[in-house]
ZANURO-795203 format. One record per atom (N, C-alpha, C, CB): x, y, z; residue in one letter; residue number from 1. Coordinates in steps of 0.02 Angstrom, whole numbers, plus 50000, padded with zeros to 5 digits. Glycine has a CB too. Layout:
<u = X | v = Y | w = Z | code = A | pos = NUM> $
...
This chain:
<u = 52860 | v = 51725 | w = 43610 | code = M | pos = 1> $
<u = 52883 | v = 51703 | w = 43674 | code = M | pos = 1> $
<u = 52833 | v = 51719 | w = 43730 | code = M | pos = 1> $
<u = 52950 | v = 51735 | w = 43688 | code = M | pos = 1> $
<u = 52813 | v = 51668 | w = 43762 | code = D | pos = 2> $
<u = 52765 | v = 51677 | w = 43816 | code = D | pos = 2> $
<u = 52801 | v = 51686 | w = 43880 | code = D | pos = 2> $
<u = 52717 | v = 51618 | w = 43821 | code = D | pos = 2> $
<u = 52798 | v = 51747 | w = 43909 | code = I | pos = 3> $
<u = 52840 | v = 51768 | w = 43973 | code = I | pos = 3> $
<u = 52795 | v = 51768 | w = 44030 | code = I | pos = 3> $
<u = 52874 | v = 51840 | w = 43968 | code = I | pos = 3> $
<u = 52810 | v = 51720 | w = 44075 | code = E | pos = 4> $
<u = 52770 | v = 51716 | w = 44139 | code = E | pos = 4> $
<u = 52779 | v = 51777 | w = 44181 | code = E | pos = 4> $
<u = 52790 | v = 51653 | w = 44180 | code = E | pos = 4> $
<u = 52723 | v = 51803 | w = 44203 | code = H | pos = 5> $
<u = 52727 | v = 51863 | w = 44246 | code = H | pos = 5> $
<u = 52663 | v = 51861 | w = 44297 | code = H | pos = 5> $
<u = 52727 | v = 51933 | w = 44198 | code = H | pos = 5> $
<u = 52673 | v = 51903 | w = 44351 | code = T | pos = 6> $
<u = 52621 | v = 51905 | w = 44400 | code = T | pos = 6> $
<u = 52628 | v = 51972 | w = 44438 | code = T | pos = 6> $
<u = 52626 | v = 51843 | w = 44449 | code = T | pos = 6> $
<u = 52583 | v = 51986 | w = 44482 | code = K | pos = 7> $
<u = 52589 | v = 52050 | w = 44525 | code = K | pos = 7> $
<u = 52621 | v = 52036 | w = 44585 | code = K | pos = 7> $
<u = 52524 | v = 52083 | w = 44542 | code = K | pos = 7> $
<u = 52654 | v = 52087 | w = 44617 | code = L | pos = 8> $
<u = 52685 | v = 52082 | w = 44680 | code = L | pos = 8> $
<u = 52640 | v = 52053 | w = 44732 | code = L | pos = 8> $
<u = 52710 | v = 52147 | w = 44701 | code = L | pos = 8> $
<u = 52573 | v = 52072 | w = 44732 | code = E | pos = 9> $
<u = 52532 | v = 52053 | w = 44784 | code = E | pos = 9> $
<u = 52526 | v = 51976 | w = 44787 | code = E | pos = 9> $
<u = 52466 | v = 52086 | w = 44775 | code = E | pos = 9> $
<u = 52530 | v = 51944 | w = 44728 | code = E | pos = 10> $
<u = 52523 | v = 51869 | w = 44726 | code = E | pos = 10> $
<u = 52587 | v = 51839 | w = 44755 | code = E | pos = 10> $
<u = 52509 | v = 51841 | w = 44650 | code = E | pos = 10> $
<u = 52646 | v = 51868 | w = 44737 | code = L | pos = 11> $
<u = 52711 | v = 51839 | w = 44760 | code = L | pos = 11> $
<u = 52719 | v = 51846 | w = 44838 | code = L | pos = 11> $
<u = 52772 | v = 51876 | w = 44724 | code = L | pos = 11> $
<u = 52692 | v = 51901 | w = 44865 | code = K | pos = 12> $
<u = 52694 | v = 51917 | w = 44935 | code = K | pos = 12> $
<u = 52655 | v = 51866 | w = 44973 | code = K | pos = 12> $
<u = 52667 | v = 51987 | w = 44948 | code = K | pos = 12> $
<u = 52604 | v = 51832 | w = 44946 | code = K | pos = 13> $
<u = 52567 | v = 51786 | w = 44983 | code = K | pos = 13> $
<u = 52608 | v = 51719 | w = 44993 | code = K | pos = 13> $
<u = 52500 | v = 51773 | w = 44946 | code = K | pos = 13> $
<u = 52659 | v = 51710 | w = 44960 | code = S | pos = 14> $
<u = 52698 | v = 51647 | w = 44963 | code = S | pos = 14> $
<u = 52762 | v = 51664 | w = 45003 | code = S | pos = 14> $
<u = 52715 | v = 51618 | w = 44888 | code = S | pos = 14> $
<u = 52805 | v = 51615 | w = 45004 | code = K | pos = 15> $
<u = 52869 | v = 51621 | w = 45039 | code = K | pos = 15> $
<u = 52924 | v = 51648 | w = 44992 | code = K | pos = 15> $
<u = 52891 | v = 51552 | w = 45067 | code = K | pos = 15> $
<u = 52919 | v = 51715 | w = 44978 | code = Y | pos = 16> $
<u = 52965 | v = 51752 | w = 44935 | code = Y | pos = 16> $
<u = 52991 | v = 51809 | w = 44976 | code = Y | pos = 16> $
<u = 52930 | v = 51777 | w = 44868 | code = Y | pos = 16> $
<u = 53054 | v = 51826 | w = 44954 | code = S | pos = 17> $
<u = 53091 | v = 51889 | w = 44983 | code = S | pos = 17> $
<u = 53092 | v = 51942 | w = 44933 | code = S | pos = 17> $
<u = 53165 | v = 51874 | w = 45004 | code = S | pos = 17> $
<u = 53079 | v = 52000 | w = 44953 | code = Y | pos = 18> $
<u = 53079 | v = 52059 | w = 44909 | code = Y | pos = 18> $
<u = 53135 | v = 52106 | w = 44920 | code = Y | pos = 18> $
<u = 53016 | v = 52097 | w = 44917 | code = Y | pos = 18> $
<u = 53163 | v = 52136 | w = 44871 | code = S | pos = 19> $
<u = 53213 | v = 52188 | w = 44878 | code = S | pos = 19> $
<u = 53215 | v = 52234 | w = 44823 | code = S | pos = 19> $
<u = 53279 | v = 52160 | w = 44886 | code = S | pos = 19> $
<u = 53222 | v = 52301 | w = 44838 | code = D | pos = 20> $
<u = 53228 | v = 52353 | w = 44789 | code = D | pos = 20> $
<u = 53295 | v = 52392 | w = 44795 | code = D | pos = 20> $
<u = 53169 | v = 52401 | w = 44797 | code = D | pos = 20> $
<u = 53344 | v = 52356 | w = 44834 | code = L | pos = 21> $
<u = 53411 | v = 52385 | w = 44843 | code = L | pos = 21> $
<u = 53454 | v = 52371 | w = 44784 | code = L | pos = 21> $
<u = 53443 | v = 52359 | w = 44905 | code = L | pos = 21> $
<u = 53489 | v = 52415 | w = 44755 | code = S | pos = 22> $
<u = 53521 | v = 52406 | w = 44692 | code = S | pos = 22> $
<u = 53582 | v = 52352 | w = 44699 | code = S | pos = 22> $
<u = 53548 | v = 52478 | w = 44666 | code = S | pos = 22> $
<u = 53614 | v = 52349 | w = 44764 | code = Q | pos = 23> $
<u = 53662 | v = 52296 | w = 44770 | code = Q | pos = 23> $
<u = 53637 | v = 52227 | w = 44773 | code = Q | pos = 23> $
<u = 53699 | v = 52307 | w = 44826 | code = Q | pos = 23> $
<u = 53574 | v = 52220 | w = 44803 | code = E | pos = 24> $
<u = 53545 | v = 52151 | w = 44812 | code = E | pos = 24> $
<u = 53519 | v = 52135 | w = 44737 | code = E | pos = 24> $
<u = 53482 | v = 52149 | w = 44873 | code = E | pos = 24> $
<u = 53492 | v = 52184 | w = 44703 | code = I | pos = 25> $
<u = 53467 | v = 52167 | w = 44634 | code = I | pos = 25> $
<u = 53527 | v = 52142 | w = 44594 | code = I | pos = 25> $
<u = 53433 | v = 52230 | w = 44597 | code = I | pos = 25> $
<u = 53584 | v = 52179 | w = 44593 | code = E | pos = 26> $
<u = 53641 | v = 52160 | w = 44557 | code = E | pos = 26> $
<u = 53669 | v = 52087 | w = 44575 | code = E | pos = 26> $
<u = 53693 | v = 52213 | w = 44568 | code = E | pos = 26> $
<u = 53665 | v = 52073 | w = 44638 | code = A | pos = 27> $
<u = 53696 | v = 52007 | w = 44664 | code = A | pos = 27> $
<u = 53644 | v = 51954 | w = 44642 | code = A | pos = 27> $
<u = 53709 | v = 52005 | w = 44749 | code = A | pos = 27> $
<u = 53582 | v = 51966 | w = 44645 | code = T | pos = 28> $
<u = 53533 | v = 51916 | w = 44626 | code = T | pos = 28> $
<u = 53537 | v = 51902 | w = 44547 | code = T | pos = 28> $
<u = 53460 | v = 51942 | w = 44648 | code = T | pos = 28> $
<u = 53546 | v = 51954 | w = 44510 | code = L | pos = 29> $
<u = 53544 | v = 51945 | w = 44437 | code = L | pos = 29> $
<u = 53602 | v = 51900 | w = 44417 | code = L | pos = 29> $
<u = 53548 | v = 52014 | w = 44399 | code = L | pos = 29> $
<u = 53649 | v = 51889 | w = 44456 | code = E | pos = 30> $
<u = 53704 | v = 51845 | w = 44435 | code = E | pos = 30> $
<u = 53684 | v = 51774 | w = 44427 | code = E | pos = 30> $
<u = 53759 | v = 51848 | w = 44483 | code = E | pos = 30> $
<u = 53623 | v = 51759 | w = 44456 | code = Y | pos = 31> $
<u = 53595 | v = 51692 | w = 44456 | code = Y | pos = 31> $
<u = 53535 | v = 51684 | w = 44408 | code = Y | pos = 31> $
<u = 53574 | v = 51675 | w = 44526 | code = Y | pos = 31> $
<u = 53514 | v = 51741 | w = 44374 | code = A | pos = 32> $
<u = 53456 | v = 51746 | w = 44333 | code = A | pos = 32> $
<u = 53478 | v = 51714 | w = 44260 | code = A | pos = 32> $
<u = 53429 | v = 51826 | w = 44330 | code = A | pos = 32> $
<u = 53429 | v = 51699 | w = 44224 | code = N | pos = 33> $
<u = 53440 | v = 51686 | w = 44150 | code = N | pos = 33> $
<u = 53452 | v = 51749 | w = 44114 | code = N | pos = 33> $
<u = 53380 | v = 51651 | w = 44118 | code = N | pos = 33> $
<u = 53515 | v = 51761 | w = 44092 | code = K | pos = 34> $
<u = 53531 | v = 51825 | w = 44058 | code = K | pos = 34> $
<u = 53495 | v = 51834 | w = 43995 | code = K | pos = 34> $
<u = 53601 | v = 51830 | w = 44044 | code = K | pos = 34> $
<u = 53482 | v = 51780 | w = 43959 | code = N | pos = 35> $
<u = 53445 | v = 51790 | w = 43893 | code = N | pos = 35> $
<u = 53374 | v = 51814 | w = 43909 | code = N | pos = 35> $
<u = 53443 | v = 51720 | w = 43849 | code = N | pos = 35> $
<u = 53346 | v = 51785 | w = 43961 | code = V | pos = 36> $
<u = 53273 | v = 51809 | w = 43983 | code = V | pos = 36> $
<u = 53271 | v = 51880 | w = 44002 | code = V | pos = 36> $
<u = 53246 | v = 51768 | w = 44046 | code = V | pos = 36> $
<u = 53322 | v = 51897 | w = 44043 | code = V | pos = 37> $
<u = 53328 | v = 51963 | w = 44066 | code = V | pos = 37> $
<u = 53333 | v = 52012 | w = 44005 | code = V | pos = 37> $
<u = 53389 | v = 51969 | w = 44112 | code = V | pos = 37> $
<u = 53377 | v = 51997 | w = 43958 | code = N | pos = 38> $
<u = 53384 | v = 52042 | w = 43900 | code = N | pos = 38> $
<u = 53323 | v = 52041 | w = 43861 | code = N | pos = 38> $
<u = 53441 | v = 52024 | w = 43857 | code = N | pos = 38> $
<u = 53286 | v = 51989 | w = 43848 | code = D | pos = 39> $
<u = 53223 | v = 51985 | w = 43815 | code = D | pos = 39> $
<u = 53173 | v = 52032 | w = 43844 | code = D | pos = 39> $
<u = 53198 | v = 51916 | w = 43818 | code = D | pos = 39> $
<u = 53167 | v = 52027 | w = 43905 | code = I | pos = 40> $
<u = 53113 | v = 52063 | w = 43941 | code = I | pos = 40> $
<u = 53129 | v = 52139 | w = 43950 | code = I | pos = 40> $
<u = 53102 | v = 52030 | w = 44010 | code = I | pos = 40> $
<u = 53189 | v = 52150 | w = 43975 | code = F | pos = 41> $
<u = 53204 | v = 52218 | w = 43998 | code = F | pos = 41> $
<u = 53252 | v = 52253 | w = 43953 | code = F | pos = 41> $
<u = 53231 | v = 52217 | w = 44068 | code = F | pos = 41> $
<u = 53286 | v = 52219 | w = 43907 | code = G | pos = 42> $
<u = 53334 | v = 52245 | w = 43863 | code = G | pos = 42> $
<u = 53400 | v = 52258 | w = 43896 | code = G | pos = 42> $
<u = 53308 | v = 52305 | w = 43832 | code = G | pos = 42> $
<u = 53398 | v = 52281 | w = 43959 | code = D | pos = 43> $
<u = 53461 | v = 52297 | w = 43998 | code = D | pos = 43> $
<u = 53443 | v = 52284 | w = 44067 | code = D | pos = 43> $
<u = 53489 | v = 52372 | w = 43989 | code = D | pos = 43> $
<u = 53487 | v = 52252 | w = 44105 | code = A | pos = 44> $
<u = 53477 | v = 52234 | w = 44174 | code = A | pos = 44> $
<u = 53476 | v = 52298 | w = 44217 | code = A | pos = 44> $
<u = 53531 | v = 52185 | w = 44197 | code = A | pos = 44> $
<u = 53499 | v = 52351 | w = 44195 | code = E | pos = 45> $
<u = 53502 | v = 52414 | w = 44229 | code = E | pos = 45> $
<u = 53434 | v = 52441 | w = 44239 | code = E | pos = 45> $
<u = 53545 | v = 52464 | w = 44191 | code = E | pos = 45> $
<u = 53386 | v = 52422 | w = 44203 | code = E | pos = 46> $
<u = 53319 | v = 52443 | w = 44204 | code = E | pos = 46> $
<u = 53277 | v = 52406 | w = 44260 | code = E | pos = 46> $
<u = 53289 | v = 52433 | w = 44135 | code = E | pos = 46> $
<u = 53304 | v = 52359 | w = 44286 | code = I | pos = 47> $
<u = 53268 | v = 52323 | w = 44343 | code = I | pos = 47> $
<u = 53268 | v = 52362 | w = 44412 | code = I | pos = 47> $
<u = 53304 | v = 52253 | w = 44354 | code = I | pos = 47> $
<u = 53209 | v = 52370 | w = 44437 | code = T | pos = 48> $
<u = 53208 | v = 52409 | w = 44495 | code = T | pos = 48> $
<u = 53185 | v = 52370 | w = 44560 | code = T | pos = 48> $
<u = 53163 | v = 52467 | w = 44482 | code = T | pos = 48> $
<u = 53167 | v = 52306 | w = 44550 | code = G | pos = 49> $
<u = 53147 | v = 52261 | w = 44609 | code = G | pos = 49> $
<u = 53153 | v = 52193 | w = 44590 | code = G | pos = 49> $
<u = 53076 | v = 52273 | w = 44634 | code = G | pos = 49> $
<u = 53170 | v = 52146 | w = 44639 | code = V | pos = 50> $
<u = 53173 | v = 52072 | w = 44630 | code = V | pos = 50> $
<u = 53132 | v = 52039 | w = 44689 | code = V | pos = 50> $
<u = 53253 | v = 52046 | w = 44630 | code = V | pos = 50> $
<u = 53109 | v = 51987 | w = 44671 | code = V | pos = 51> $
<u = 53069 | v = 51940 | w = 44722 | code = V | pos = 51> $
<u = 53106 | v = 51873 | w = 44711 | code = V | pos = 51> $
<u = 52981 | v = 51934 | w = 44705 | code = V | pos = 51> $
<u = 53128 | v = 51845 | w = 44766 | code = T | pos = 52> $
<u = 53159 | v = 51779 | w = 44755 | code = T | pos = 52> $
<u = 53128 | v = 51727 | w = 44805 | code = T | pos = 52> $
<u = 53238 | v = 51785 | w = 44766 | code = T | pos = 52> $
<u = 53137 | v = 51666 | w = 44781 | code = K | pos = 53> $
<u = 53120 | v = 51604 | w = 44823 | code = K | pos = 53> $
<u = 53183 | v = 51565 | w = 44829 | code = K | pos = 53> $
<u = 53063 | v = 51558 | w = 44789 | code = K | pos = 53> $
<u = 53203 | v = 51551 | w = 44889 | code = V | pos = 54> $
<u = 53268 | v = 51516 | w = 44900 | code = V | pos = 54> $
<u = 53254 | v = 51444 | w = 44927 | code = V | pos = 54> $
<u = 53313 | v = 51557 | w = 44951 | code = V | pos = 54> $
<u = 53290 | v = 51400 | w = 44901 | code = G | pos = 55> $
<u = 53290 | v = 51328 | w = 44926 | code = G | pos = 55> $
<u = 53351 | v = 51318 | w = 44973 | code = G | pos = 55> $
<u = 53293 | v = 51275 | w = 44863 | code = G | pos = 55> $
<u = 53379 | v = 51259 | w = 44971 | code = E | pos = 56> $
<u = 53443 | v = 51249 | w = 45014 | code = E | pos = 56> $
<u = 53497 | v = 51275 | w = 44972 | code = E | pos = 56> $
<u = 53458 | v = 51171 | w = 45035 | code = E | pos = 56> $
<u = 53517 | v = 51335 | w = 44987 | code = A | pos = 57> $
<u = 53579 | v = 51366 | w = 44964 | code = A | pos = 57> $
<u = 53574 | v = 51381 | w = 44892 | code = A | pos = 57> $
<u = 53639 | v = 51322 | w = 44977 | code = A | pos = 57> $
<u = 53516 | v = 51391 | w = 44863 | code = E | pos = 58> $
<u = 53510 | v = 51408 | w = 44794 | code = E | pos = 58> $
<u = 53443 | v = 51445 | w = 44778 | code = E | pos = 58> $
<u = 53516 | v = 51345 | w = 44754 | code = E | pos = 58> $
<u = 53440 | v = 51485 | w = 44731 | code = Y | pos = 59> $
<u = 53379 | v = 51519 | w = 44708 | code = Y | pos = 59> $
<u = 53337 | v = 51467 | w = 44670 | code = Y | pos = 59> $
<u = 53395 | v = 51582 | w = 44662 | code = Y | pos = 59> $
<u = 53273 | v = 51461 | w = 44691 | code = L | pos = 60> $
<u = 53227 | v = 51419 | w = 44656 | code = L | pos = 60> $
<u = 53191 | v = 51462 | w = 44606 | code = L | pos = 60> $
<u = 53178 | v = 51384 | w = 44705 | code = L | pos = 60> $
<u = 53176 | v = 51523 | w = 44621 | code = E | pos = 61> $
<u = 53141 | v = 51564 | w = 44576 | code = E | pos = 61> $
<u = 53166 | v = 51637 | w = 44587 | code = E | pos = 61> $
<u = 53064 | v = 51556 | w = 44587 | code = E | pos = 61> $
<u = 53173 | v = 51675 | w = 44528 | code = I | pos = 62> $
<u = 53184 | v = 51745 | w = 44534 | code = I | pos = 62> $
<u = 53136 | v = 51783 | w = 44484 | code = I | pos = 62> $
<u = 53259 | v = 51763 | w = 44521 | code = I | pos = 62> $
<u = 53103 | v = 51833 | w = 44515 | code = W | pos = 63> $
<u = 53056 | v = 51877 | w = 44478 | code = W | pos = 63> $
<u = 53082 | v = 51948 | w = 44479 | code = W | pos = 63> $
<u = 52985 | v = 51875 | w = 44508 | code = W | pos = 63> $
<u = 53074 | v = 51985 | w = 44423 | code = A | pos = 64> $
<u = 53100 | v = 52052 | w = 44424 | code = A | pos = 64> $
<u = 53050 | v = 52100 | w = 44393 | code = A | pos = 64> $
<u = 53166 | v = 52056 | w = 44388 | code = A | pos = 64> $
<u = 53056 | v = 52166 | w = 44408 | code = T | pos = 65> $
<u = 53018 | v = 52216 | w = 44377 | code = T | pos = 65> $
<u = 53058 | v = 52279 | w = 44361 | code = T | pos = 65> $
<u = 52962 | v = 52232 | w = 44418 | code = T | pos = 65> $
<u = 53033 | v = 52313 | w = 44312 | code = D | pos = 66> $
<u = 53063 | v = 52378 | w = 44295 | code = D | pos = 66> $
<u = 53012 | v = 52435 | w = 44312 | code = D | pos = 66> $
<u = 53083 | v = 52379 | w = 44218 | code = D | pos = 66> $
<u = 52965 | v = 52419 | w = 44347 | code = D | pos = 67> $
<u = 52913 | v = 52467 | w = 44374 | code = D | pos = 67> $
<u = 52943 | v = 52524 | w = 44412 | code = D | pos = 67> $
<u = 52864 | v = 52432 | w = 44418 | code = D | pos = 67> $
<u = 52920 | v = 52587 | w = 44403 | code = N | pos = 68> $
<u = 52947 | v = 52637 | w = 44441 | code = N | pos = 68> $
<u = 52924 | v = 52637 | w = 44517 | code = N | pos = 68> $
<u = 52931 | v = 52700 | w = 44409 | code = N | pos = 68> $
<u = 52877 | v = 52597 | w = 44529 | code = R | pos = 69> $
<u = 52856 | v = 52584 | w = 44599 | code = R | pos = 69> $
<u = 52859 | v = 52509 | w = 44613 | code = R | pos = 69> $
<u = 52783 | v = 52611 | w = 44613 | code = R | pos = 69> $
<u = 52917 | v = 52479 | w = 44619 | code = P | pos = 70> $
<u = 52924 | v = 52406 | w = 44629 | code = P | pos = 70> $
<u = 52888 | v = 52380 | w = 44693 | code = P | pos = 70> $
<u = 52998 | v = 52388 | w = 44633 | code = P | pos = 70> $
<u = 52880 | v = 52423 | w = 44738 | code = F | pos = 71> $
<u = 52848 | v = 52404 | w = 44807 | code = F | pos = 71> $
<u = 52776 | v = 52403 | w = 44799 | code = F | pos = 71> $
<u = 52866 | v = 52454 | w = 44865 | code = F | pos = 71> $
<u = 52745 | v = 52432 | w = 44748 | code = D | pos = 72> $
<u = 52676 | v = 52430 | w = 44737 | code = D | pos = 72> $
<u = 52646 | v = 52359 | w = 44729 | code = D | pos = 72> $
<u = 52662 | v = 52469 | w = 44680 | code = D | pos = 72> $
<u = 52594 | v = 52343 | w = 44762 | code = L | pos = 73> $
<u = 52569 | v = 52272 | w = 44755 | code = L | pos = 73> $
<u = 52544 | v = 52260 | w = 44688 | code = L | pos = 73> $
<u = 52513 | v = 52255 | w = 44804 | code = L | pos = 73> $
<u = 52529 | v = 52314 | w = 44642 | code = T | pos = 74> $
<u = 52507 | v = 52303 | w = 44575 | code = T | pos = 74> $
<u = 52564 | v = 52301 | w = 44524 | code = T | pos = 74> $
<u = 52459 | v = 52356 | w = 44556 | code = T | pos = 74> $
<u = 52627 | v = 52309 | w = 44549 | code = A | pos = 75> $
<u = 52688 | v = 52305 | w = 44504 | code = A | pos = 75> $
<u = 52690 | v = 52239 | w = 44475 | code = A | pos = 75> $
<u = 52754 | v = 52319 | w = 44541 | code = A | pos = 75> $
<u = 52705 | v = 52238 | w = 44408 | code = R | pos = 76> $
<u = 52705 | v = 52171 | w = 44372 | code = R | pos = 76> $
<u = 52780 | v = 52146 | w = 44374 | code = R | pos = 76> $
<u = 52677 | v = 52178 | w = 44290 | code = R | pos = 76> $
<u = 52789 | v = 52083 | w = 44393 | code = Y | pos = 77> $
<u = 52847 | v = 52052 | w = 44399 | code = Y | pos = 77> $
<u = 52853 | v = 51995 | w = 44347 | code = Y | pos = 77> $
<u = 52853 | v = 52029 | w = 44467 | code = Y | pos = 77> $
<u = 52915 | v = 51986 | w = 44315 | code = Y | pos = 78> $
<u = 52924 | v = 51936 | w = 44266 | code = Y | pos = 78> $
<u = 52975 | v = 51879 | w = 44293 | code = Y | pos = 78> $
<u = 52951 | v = 51971 | w = 44200 | code = Y | pos = 78> $
<u = 52958 | v = 51821 | w = 44278 | code = K | pos = 79> $
<u = 53002 | v = 51765 | w = 44299 | code = K | pos = 79> $
<u = 53063 | v = 51763 | w = 44259 | code = K | pos = 79> $
<u = 52968 | v = 51700 | w = 44295 | code = K | pos = 79> $
<u = 53121 | v = 51771 | w = 44292 | code = I | pos = 80> $
<u = 53183 | v = 51767 | w = 44247 | code = I | pos = 80> $
<u = 53224 | v = 51709 | w = 44276 | code = I | pos = 80> $
<u = 53227 | v = 51840 | w = 44246 | code = I | pos = 80> $
<u = 53201 | v = 51667 | w = 44323 | code = L | pos = 81> $
<u = 53235 | v = 51605 | w = 44342 | code = L | pos = 81> $
<u = 53179 | v = 51558 | w = 44367 | code = L | pos = 81> $
<u = 53292 | v = 51617 | w = 44397 | code = L | pos = 81> $
């Protein structure tokens, strides 16, 4: 399986929103592809940060990381939607 990933510094250059708050992560994951989340992270509880791109009332992209420093520009994020 080829998993699309990038670093936070690349996502921050675009129109994405970042969050490392557990409540926001949990709410965002409701819209993610659960199979992809399980394949990459094993358990959604491991996710420490999300970056989202929103269109008109819907998520266009969701990226997630399990990095212990999700705010670090070198943290690797995986596309889950």
